[in-house]
TIVEX-993331 format. One record per atom (N, C-alpha, C): residue in three letters; x, y, z. Coordinates in pm, whole numbers, plus 50000, padded with zeros to 5 digits. Layout:
% TIVEX-993331
ALAXYZ ...
% end
This chain:
% TIVEX-993331
MET257907538446242 MET257657527146155 MET258517515146196 ARG257987502946176 ARG258717490946210 ARG260027490146132 GLU261037484146196 GLU262337482846128 GLU262167475145998 LYS261397464146004 LYS261117456445883 LYS259697460045835 TRP259547472745801 TRP258237478145766 TRP257607470945648 HIS258437465145565 HIS257967459345441 HIS257347445445458 GLU257677438545565 GLU257237424845582 GLU255737424145610 VAL255057415145543 VAL253617413245560 VAL253407401645657 LEU252807404545771 LEU252677394545876 LEU251807382845834 ASN250837385545748 ASN249967374745699 ASN250257371645552 ALA251547371345519 ALA251957368845381 ALA251477355245331 SER251227345945421 SER250747332745380 SER249387333445310 GLU248687344845327 GLU247387346745264 GLU247477354345131 VAL248697358345093 VAL248877366944976 VAL249597359344865 PRO248927356544754 PRO249607349844642 PRO250687358744582 SER251687352544525 SER252747360044457 SER252867355144313 PRO253427363244223 PRO253947376844249 PRO252797386744260 CYS252987397244336 CYS251957407444346 CYS252587420844381 LEU251787431244365 LEU252197444744400 LEU251637448044536 LEU252467453544623 LEU252067457644757 LEU252097472844767 ILE251077478644829 ILE251047493144851 ILE250907495845001 TYR251687505345050 TYR251727508945191 TYR251157523145207 PRO249857524345239 PRO249197537545240 PRO249827547845332 ASP250367543345448 ASP250977553045538 ASP252167559845473 ARG252927552445394 ARG254077558045325 ARG253647566445205 VAL252547562645140 VAL252007570845031 VAL251587584445086 ARG250867584445199 ARG250437597045260 ARG251627605945294 GLU252677599745346 GLU253867607545380 GLU254517613345255 ASN254567605745147 ASN255117610945022 ASN254297622644969 ILE252967621744980 ILE252107632944938 ILE252417645245022 HIS252557643245153 HIS252887654345242 HIS254217660845203 ARG255227652845174 ARG256537658145135 ARG256457665245000 MET255637659944910 MET255457666144779 MET254867680144796 ILE253847681244880 ILE253217694344905 ILE254207703944969 HIS255027698845060 HIS256027707345125 HIS257027712945025 ILE257497704644933 ILE258437709344831 ILE257797719944743 ALA256537717544705 ALA255837726944617 ALA255517740044685 GLY255417739844817 GLY255057752044889 GLY253557754144898 GLY252787743844864 GLY251327744844871 GLY250657736644765 VAL249427732544791 VAL248717723844697 VAL248367730944566 GLU248227744244572 GLU247847751544450 GLU248937750944344 ARG250157747344383 ARG251277746544287 ARG251387732944222 LEU250537723344266 LEU250707709544225 LEU249667704944123 ARG250157697644023 ARG249297690143931 ARG249977676643911 PRO249917667844012 PRO250647655244004 PRO250157646243892 HIS251097639143832 HIS250777629743725 HIS250317616643789 MET249187611343745 MET248677599043804 MET249097586443728 LYS249947588043626 LYS250357576443545 LYS251187566443625 THR251767570643736 THR252567561343816 THR251687551043885 HIS250617555743950 HIS249807546744032 HIS248537541743964 LYS247847550243888 LYS246637546443813 LYS245517541143902 ILE245417546144024 ILE244507540544123 ILE243607551444181 ALA242307549144183 ALA241347559044233 ALA241607562244380 GLU241917552044460 GLU242127554344603 GLU243307563644629 VAL244337562844545 VAL245507571544562 VAL245157585844522 ILE244327587444419 ILE243857600744382 ILE243107606944499 ARG242237598944562 ARG241457604144676 ARG242357607544794 MET243437599944813 MET244387603044920 MET245027616744897 GLN245317619944771 GLN245877633044740 GLN244827644044760 MET243587641144721 MET242527650744740 MET242267653544888 GLU242437643444972 GLU242257645245115 GLU243267655245173 GLN244417656445106 GLN245427666245150 GLN245307679245073 GLY244237680944995 GLY243947693844933 GLY244307695144787 ILE244867684944725 ILE245237685644584 ILE243977684044499 THR243797692944402 THR242587692844320 THR242867691244170 LYS244117693444130 LYS244477693143988 LYS245377681143960 PHE245137674543847 PHE245887662543813 PHE246257662543665 LYS247237654343634 LYS247717652643497 LYS247687637843464 CYS247367634543340 CYS247307620543298 CYS247727619443153 ALA247807606943102 ALA248317604842967 ALA247327598042874 THR246247592242928 THR245297585142843 THR243877589442877 ILE242967586942784 ILE241557589742808 ILE241067581542928 ALA241517569042938 ALA241107560543049 ALA241587566343182 GLU242827571043187 GLU243337577243310 GLU242547589743345 ALA242197597543243 ALA241407609743266 ALA240027606243319 GLU239427595743264 GLU238107591543311 GLU238177586843456 LEU239177578943488 LEU239357574243625 LEU239527585943722 THR240337595643683 THR240617607043770 THR239367615443793 ALA238617617843687 ALA237367625343700 ALA236357617743785 ALA236257604643763 ALA235317596543840 ALA235667596243988 ALA236957598144019 ALA237387598544159 ALA237047611844225 GLY236587621544145 GLY236157634344201 GLY237077646044179 ALA238067644544091 ALA239017655444067 ALA238337667444002 ASP238747679444043 ASP238177691743988 ASP238747695343852 ASP240017691743827 ASP240747696943712 ASP241677686043660 VAL241527682343533 VAL242317671443474 VAL242927675943342 LEU244247674943333 LEU244977677943209 LEU245357664943141 LEU244917663143017 LEU245327651842935 LEU246597656042861 ALA247737651442911 ALA249017655742855 ALA249447646542742 TYR248577645642642 TYR248807636842527 TYR247897642042416 GLN248497646342307 GLN247707652542201 GLN246657642842147 PRO245367646342156 PRO244327637342106 PRO244237637841953 VAL244287626141892 VAL244157625041746 VAL243217613441715 GLY242707613041593 GLY241837602141550 GLY240607601041639 PRO240157588841668 PRO238947586841749 PRO239057592641890 ASN240257595041937 ASN240407600442073 ASN239827614542086 VAL239687621641975 VAL239057634941980 VAL237597633342022 HIS236907623841964 HIS235497621841997 HIS235337615142133 ARG236317607042173 ARG236297601642309 ARG236447612942410 LEU237277622642376 LEU237457634142464 LEU236157641942481 ILE235417643642373 ILE234117650442381 ILE233187642742474 ARG233137629642459 ARG232297621542547 ARG232727622742692 LEU234047623342714 LEU234587624842849 LEU234107637942912 VAL234227648742838 VAL233817661942889 VAL232327661942922 LYS231527655742836 LYS230077655242859 LYS229727646442979 SER230487635842998 SER230187626343104 SER230517631443243 PHE231457641043250 PHE231887646143381 PHE231857661443380 PRO230647667243378 PRO230537681843370 PRO231097689143491 GLN231267681943603 GLN231797688343723 GLN233317689943717 THR233957683743618 THR235417684243607 THR235837693143491 LYS236827701343515 LYS237407709543409 LYS238497701243339 PHE238377699843207 PHE239367692343131 PHE240187701643042 SER241437697943021 SER242287704942926 SER243177694642858 VAL243757698542744 VAL244627689542669 VAL245847697242622 ILE246857689742575 ILE248007696042512 ILE247947693342362 ALA248607701742285 ALA248687700042140 ALA249947706942090 ASP250457702241973 ASP251647708541916 ASP251607709141764 ASP250437705741705 ASP250337704741560 ASP249127712741511 ALA249327720841408 ALA248267729641360 ALA247037721841313 GLU247247710941241 GLU246107703241192 GLU245367696341306 ALA246107691341402 ALA245467685141518 ALA244667695541597 ILE245197707641605 ILE244497718541674 ILE243217722141599 ARG243297722641468 ARG242097725741388 ARG241057714641400 ALA241517702241409 ALA240587691141425 ALA239867692041560 LEU240597696041663 LEU239967698241793 LEU238917709241784 SER239267719841715 SER238327731041698 SER237077726541623 ALA237257719041516 ALA236127714541436 ALA235187705841520 ALA235757697741609 ALA234947688941693 ALA234277696641806 PHE235017705341873 PHE234487712041992 PHE233697724641959 SER233807729741837 SER233017741641802 SER231527738441800 LYS231197725541792 LYS229787721241794 LYS229337717741936 GLU230267719142031 GLU229987715042168 GLU230097726842263 SER229687724342385 SER229837734342491 SER230137726742620 PRO231137731042696 PRO231957742942678 PRO233137740442584 ALA233917750842559 ALA235147749642480 ALA236167741342559 ILE237077735142487 ILE238137727442552 ILE239387736142563 GLU239987735942679 GLU241207743742702 GLU242397736242645 VAL243237743242568 VAL244387736942501 VAL245677743842544 LEU246617736042596 LEU247947741142629 LEU248887737342515 LEU249697746742471 LEU250677743542368 LEU251797735342430 ASP252097723842370 ASP253157715142419 ASP254487720242365 ILE255397723242455 ILE256697728942419 ILE257797718342430 ASP258617717342327 ASP259787708742330 ASP260937716642392 CYS261267713142517 CYS262347720642584 CYS263617712242591 GLY263737702342500 GLY264997695142491 GLY264887680142483 GLN263727674342514 GLN263607659842508 GLN263437654842366 HIS262877663242280 HIS262667659742138 HIS261767647342122 ARG260757646542207 ARG259777635742197 ARG258467641142140 THR257957651542199 THR256787658542149 THR257007673442169 GLY256117681442112 GLY256177695742135 GLY256827703442023 VAL256697716542032 VAL257287725741936 VAL258297734442009 SER259397737541945 SER260427745742008 SER259917759842035 PRO260337765842145 PRO259977779842170 PRO260497788442055 GLY259667797742010 GLY260057806141897 GLY258857810241815 PRO259087815041694 PRO257987820141610 PRO256867809941585 LYS257237797341561 LYS256197787341536 LYS255307785541658 ALA255907785741776 ALA255137784341899 ALA254167796041915 VAL254627808041885 VAL253757819841893 VAL252607818341794 GLU252927813741674 GLU251907811941571 GLU250847801841616 LEU251277790841676 LEU250317780741722 LEU249477785741839 CYS250087793541928 CYS249307799442038 CYS248257809041984 ARG248637816441882 ARG247687825641819 ARG246547817841754 LEU246897806441693 LEU245877798041630 LEU244897792741734 ILE245417787641844 ILE244547782441951 ILE243597793242000 ALA244117805242022 ALA243297816242074 ALA242237820841976 SER242457818041847 SER241547823341745 SER240427813841704 LEU240557801141737 LEU239627791241686 LEU238437788941778 ALA237287786741714 ALA236067783741789 ALA236207770241858 GLY235597769041975 GLY235597756542049 GLY236837754342133 LEU237837763342118 LEU239077762042193 LEU239287774042284 LYS239987771642392 LYS240347782242486 LYS241837780842516 ALA242577791742504 ALA244017791242530 ALA244267787842676 GLY245047777142697 GLY245287772642834 GLY246677775442885 GLY247577779842794 GLY248937782742838 GLY249947773342774 LEU250957769342851 LEU252077761542798 LEU252307749142884 HIS252777738642817 HIS253157726242885 HIS254587723142844 ALA255487721442941 ALA256907719342911 ALA257457708042999 TYR257547696242940 TYR258067684743014 TYR259527682342979 ASP260377682343079 ASP261827681043058 ASP262327667243103 GLY261717656843047 GLY262057643143086 GLY263457638643052 HIS264167646742974 HIS265537643142938 HIS266537647143046 ILE266087654443146 ILE267007659343250 ILE266907650143371 HIS267937642343394 HIS267937633143508 HIS269357631443563 ASP270077642443572 ASP271437642043627 ASP271397638943776 SER272297630343822 SER272347627143965 SER272827639044047 ASP273797646143994 ASP274327657944063 ASP273277668944061 VAL272807672944178 VAL271717682644185 VAL272127696144127 THR273417699744137 THR273877712344080 THR273797711943928 VAL274227700943871 VAL274177699243725 VAL272717698643679 ARG271897691343753 ARG270487690143716 ARG269797703843720 THR270117711543822 THR269537724943833 THR269967733643716 LYS271237733143682 LYS271757741043570 LYS271067737143440 ASN270937724243417 ASN270307719643293 ASN268817722843289 CYS268177722143404 CYS266757725743412 CYS266557740543380 GLU267407748943436 GLU267307763343411 GLU267537766443263 ALA268517759743204 ALA268817762243063 ALA267657757742974 ALA267017746643009 ALA265907741642928 ALA264667750342943 PHE264467755943062 PHE263247763643086 PHE263377778143042 ALA264587783243032 ALA264777797442999 ALA264047801542871 PRO264127793942760 PRO263387797742640 PRO261867797442659 VAL261397788642750 VAL259967788042779 VAL259517800842849 ALA260337805442944 ALA260027817943013 ALA260017829742917 VAL260967829742823 VAL261007840542722 VAL259757839942635 LEU259377827842596 LEU258177826242513 LEU256947831442585 ARG256827828442712 ARG255667833242788 ARG255597848542783 GLN256717855142801 GLN256717869742798 GLN256367874942659 GLU256867868242555 GLU256537872342418 GLU255037871242392 LEU254447860542441 LEU253007858442421 LEU252197869042494 LEU252587871942617 LEU251867882042694 LEU252007895842630 GLN253187899042581 GLN253407911942515 GLN252607913042386 ALA252337901542324 ALA251547901342200 ALA250047901242230 GLY249687901442357 GLY248277901642394 GLY247637887942394 LEU248457877342392 LEU247927863742393 LEU247917858342537 PRO246847851742577 PRO246747847142715 PRO247647835242745 VAL248237835342863 VAL249027823942913 VAL248597821443057 PRO247417815743075 PRO246897814143211 PRO247697804743300 GLN248447795443240 GLN249217786343323 GLN250387780543244 VAL251407776543317 VAL252527769143261 VAL252707756843348 VAL252597745143288 VAL252787732543358 VAL254167727343321 ALA255027725143420 ALA256427722143388 ALA256967710643471 GLY257817702843404 GLY258647692943471 GLY257957680043510 GLY258787670843563 GLY258327658343620 GLY258947657043757 THR259247644843800 THR259807643143934 THR261257647743946 PRO262177644143854 PRO263577648243873 PRO263777663243885 THR263007671143810 THR263177685743815 THR262107692543901 PHE261347684743973 PHE260307690244059 PHE260837700744156 PRO261927698044231 PRO262407708244326 PRO262837721244257 MET263337720344134 MET263787732344064 MET262597740844020 HIS261587734443961 HIS260407741943917 HIS259587747044036 ALA259657739944148 ALA258907744244266 ALA259387757844315 ARG260657760944289 ARG261197773844335 ARG260777785544247 ARG260177782844133 ARG259817793844041 ARG258647802044093 GLY257677795344149 GLY256527802444204 GLY255447805844104 ASP255737804643974 ASP254737808543874 ASP254477797443774 VAL254737784943814 VAL254417773443729 VAL253707762943815 GLU252957754143746 GLU252407742443812 GLU253387730843794 CYS253647723643901 CYS254587712343897 CYS253797699343884 SER254327690043804 SER253597677543782 SER254477665243805 PRO254967663343928 PRO255697651043959 PRO254747639143960 GLY255297627243939 GLY254457615343941 GLY255077603944020 THR256317600443988 THR256977588944049 THR257107590144199 CYS257207602344251 CYS257437604144394 CYS256287599344481 ILE255127596744423 ILE254017591144500 ILE254387577444556 PHE255017568944473 PHE255437555544516 PHE256947554544533 TRP257707562644456 TRP259167562144452 TRP259617548644397 ASP260867547444361 ASP261397534644314 ASP262917534344330 ALA263487522744304 ALA264927521044326 ALA265747529244228 GLY265247530944105 GLY265977538644006 GLY266137553144048 TYR265037559344087 TYR265107573344128 TYR265857574844261 ALA265667565544352 ALA266367566344481 ALA267877565744462 SER268327557944362 SER269767556644339 SER270357568944272 LYS269507576544199 LYS270017587944123 LYS269817601244192 PHE268727602544268 PHE268367615644320 PHE268407615744472 GLY269617616344523 GLY269807616344668 GLY269307628844735 ASP269017639244658 ASP268517651644716 ASP267037650844750 MET266367640144707 MET264937638544736 MET264757627444839 ASP263917630044939 ASP263787620545049 ASP262417613745052 PHE261947609444935 PHE260687602244931 PHE260897587644975 LEU259807581345017 LEU259867567845070 LEU259377557544969 PRO260027546044961 PRO259447535244881 PRO258087531544941 ALA257027532444861 ALA255677530144912 ALA254957519144836 ALA255617513244738 ALA255037502044662 ALA256157492044632 LEU255927479644668 LEU256907469144648 LEU256307457644569 VAL257157448644524 VAL256667435944469 VAL256987424944568 LEU256017416144587 LEU256207404244670 LEU256487392444577 SER257597385544603 SER257987374044521 SER258327362444614 ARG258307350344559 ARG258677338544636 ARG259727330144563 VAL260517323244640 VAL261457313544584 VAL260637301644536 ILE260747298444408 ILE259997287044355 ILE260907275344318 SER262227277644318 SER263157266844289 SER264567271144330 LYS265417261144357 LYS266827263844387 LYS267647255544288 PRO267867261044169 PRO268427253244058 PRO269917250044067 GLY270607254944168 GLY272037252144178 GLY272647259844292 ALA273907257644316 ALA274607264644423 ALA274537279644403 ASN274207286744509 ASN274147301444508 ASN273107306944412 ARG272097298744378 ARG271067303444286 ARG269667301744345 LEU268837311844320 LEU267427311444356 LEU266617315044232 CYS265537307744209 CYS264607311344102 CYS263347317144167 LEU262967328944126 LEU261837336144184 LEU260697337344083 ASP259477338944134 ASP258297340344046 ASP258077354944008 LEU259127361343957 LEU259067375543925 LEU259567377643782 GLY258777373143687 GLY259177374143548 GLY258857387543485 HIS259047388143354 HIS258767400543279 HIS257337405343299 LYS256417396043328 LYS255007399543339 LYS254637405543474 SER255607406643564 SER255287412143697 SER256267422843744 ILE257327425243669 ILE258277436043702 ILE258707442643572 ALA258737455743569 ALA259117462843447 ALA260467458143397 SER260537454843267 SER261737448643213 SER262307456043093 GLU261927468843080 GLU262417476442965 GLU263837481742986 MET264337480343108 MET265677485443138 MET266617473843172 PRO267927476243166 PRO268877465743206 PRO268727462543354 HIS269267451243397 HIS269287447943539 HIS270247457443611 PRO269957460343740 PRO268927454343823 PRO267547460243796 ARG266537451643781 ARG265167456143759 ARG264377456343889 VAL264997450943993 VAL264387450944126 VAL265507450544229 GLN265257456844343 GLN266237457444451 GLN265607450644574 PHE266107438944609 PHE265497431544720 PHE265997436744855 LEU265037439744942 LEU265377446045069 LEU266207437045160 SER265977423945154 SER266707414745242 SER267787406945168 LEU268027410645044 LEU269007403444963 LEU269737413144870 PRO270487422744929 PRO271097433244847 PRO272157428344750 ASP272707416344772 ASP273767411644683 ASP273227403544565 ALA271897401844558 ALA271317393644451 ALA271657399344314 LYS272147390644227 LYS272497394644091 LYS271677386443992 ALA270927393243906 ALA270097386343807 ALA270987379743703 VAL270727366943676 VAL271487359743573 VAL270597354443462 ALA269267354343485 ALA268327350343381 ALA266957356143414 HIS266277360743311 HIS264957366843331 HIS264087363343211 SER262917357543240 SER261987353743134 SER260577357543176 GLU259577352643104 GLU258217357343127 GLU257727355343269 GLU258037343843329 GLU257527340943463 GLU258617338243567 HIS259877339143527 HIS260967335443617 HIS262057346143623 LEU262627347643741 LEU263827355743759 LEU264817347243839 VAL265967344443780 VAL267007336643847 VAL268087346343895 VAL268397345344025 VAL269417354144083 VAL270497345644148 GLU271697351244151 GLU272797345044223 GLU273057352944350 THR273267345844460 THR273557352244588 THR274287342244678 VAL275237347144754 VAL275957338444848 VAL275057334444964 GLN273907340844975 GLN272967337745084 GLN271907327545043 ALA272047321544927 ALA271017312544875 ALA270677301244973 GLU271667295845044 GLU271417284645135 GLU270487288445250 ALA270387301345278 ALA269527305845389 ALA268047305945351 PHE267757303745223 PHE266367304145176 PHE265907290145137 LYS264617287845158 LYS264017275445113 LYS262897278745015 VAL262497268944937 VAL261417270944841 VAL260157275244916 GLY259537285944867 GLY258347291444932 GLY258627303945013 ASP259887306945043 ASP260217319045119 ASP259897331745039 CYS259517342145111 CYS259157355045048 CYS260357364245035 LEU260337372044929 LEU261287383044910 LEU260487395544873 TYR260937406844925 TYR260267419644900 TYR261217428444820 GLY260747433544707 GLY261627441144620 GLY261097454844584 ILE262007464544576 ILE261667477844527 ILE261897477744377 PRO260867479744295 PRO261067480044149 PRO262047491044110 TRP262847488344008 TRP263727498843957 TRP262917509743890 HIS261857505643818 HIS260967515243751 HIS259537511743790 ILE258957519643876 ILE257667516143935 ILE256507518143838 CYS256557528243753 CYS255387531643670 CYS254947520043581 PRO255807514443496 PRO255367503143414 PRO255177490443494 THR255807489543612 THR255567477843698 THR254117477743745 VAL253617489243789 VAL252227490143833 VAL251287485643722 ALA251587489943600 ALA250697487043486 ALA250647472143452 LEU251547464343506 LEU251537449943481 LEU250567442443572 HIS250057449243674 HIS249217442843775 HIS247797448343767 SER246817439543777 SER245407443743772 SER244917448843907 GLU245607445144013 GLU245237449644146 GLU246477449944234 ALA246357457144345 ALA247457458044441 ALA246937454044578 VAL247777447444655 VAL247437443644792 VAL247847455144885 VAL246917459544966 VAL247157470845056 VAL247657465545191 VAL248777470945238 VAL249387466545363 VAL249257477745466 GLU248527474945573 GLU248287484645680 GLU248647478445813 ASN249487485545890 ASN249947480546020 ASN250537466446008 GLY251247464345900 GLY251957451745881 GLY251127440445826 LYS249847442845799 LYS248997431945751 LYS248347435545618 ALA248227425645531 ALA247477427345407 ALA245997427845443 THR245337439145407 THR243967441245454 THR242927441545342 GLN243307446145224 GLN242347447645115 GLN243107448344983 LYS242347449544873 LYS242947450844741 LYS242397463144672 TRP243267470144600 TRP242857481644519 TRP243027478044372 LYS241987480644295 LYS242047478344152 LYS242917489044084 ILE243767484643995 ILE244597494043918 ILE243827496843788 VAL242797504743802 VAL241837506843693 VAL242477513843574 GLY243367523243600 GLY243917531443493 GLY244887524343402 ARG245207511643429 ARG246087504143339 ARG245377500343210 GLU244047500543213 GLU243277497343094 GLU243367508742991 ARG243317505442864 ARG243327515842762 ARG241947522142745 ARG240917514942789 ARG239567520042778 ARG238757515442899 LEU237997524842958 LEU237097521443067 LEU235687520543010 THR234967531843011 THR233627531842951 THR233537540842829 ILE234537549442811 ILE234487559342703 ILE235467555442592 
% end
């Protein structure tokens, strides 16, 4: 790869701010993901990071057939891209139950499943799907320490699994255990915490099997704990961020060697004072839910954000005099997932040149269903 792999040779044709995607690096990240998992059959990557049909197809080209998503729109996009198996990892409630029915009917070639953690929500799914065919597969969502969604492993979890297995229109799909609270930089500490969080899930699985209840699959973890769950051999891993990678994960997880594959292109739009540059990279083009640094500039590592608003980012740097208004800067987002969702399309960079655009279809809350 070129030393300055990130630079776009025909950047004069690319408006800013924009999202850039480098397919060669995406393909390499998919390859590394498969290597860590030990095979494509162990993978159910989350598509919430990229939300792009072309990226789903790139994974399918390397043999990945199962995917995970968070919205009906993401599930529709994934099925439309040709995926065999799609897990909606978000308990459907209200009108989304009937949207799910329409989704299943619209893509009969795709197997769909959902997660749930509430008895009434499970009964509502049963009431809706008992009138339909086929039954919907339901995985019990387990709270393994994040305390965001799910039910703790124990008697209530067994009771809910029994409920799922007993109701018309539903099929027991197993367990879903996302440990998003585990993000220790020290790989030894992260491994220890991952093992402690998953241990009750493993016990629950054995209790369910001994009770004669089916547990056809366990979907576990995200990107930070991906290497730990990959060593288990009896779970499906669902990393997401590693497809594009970002500055936040790169700074915390030195044990993972994924490549930055999506950048933001920004330009200097003003020089408001000594050692200051104003860039066209506001809240509307870079994820801003976290403290600075929200972006890491490849050619300006000393840049320090001093002001950030809807359309502007002001940085201080001793190198400011080396830049003129209109110059390009390439940045690795600190958090890539919500950054992608801010853009309606991405510019594809191949062999150093911007060649085409990919629609970020999955950022929409609704497609056709």
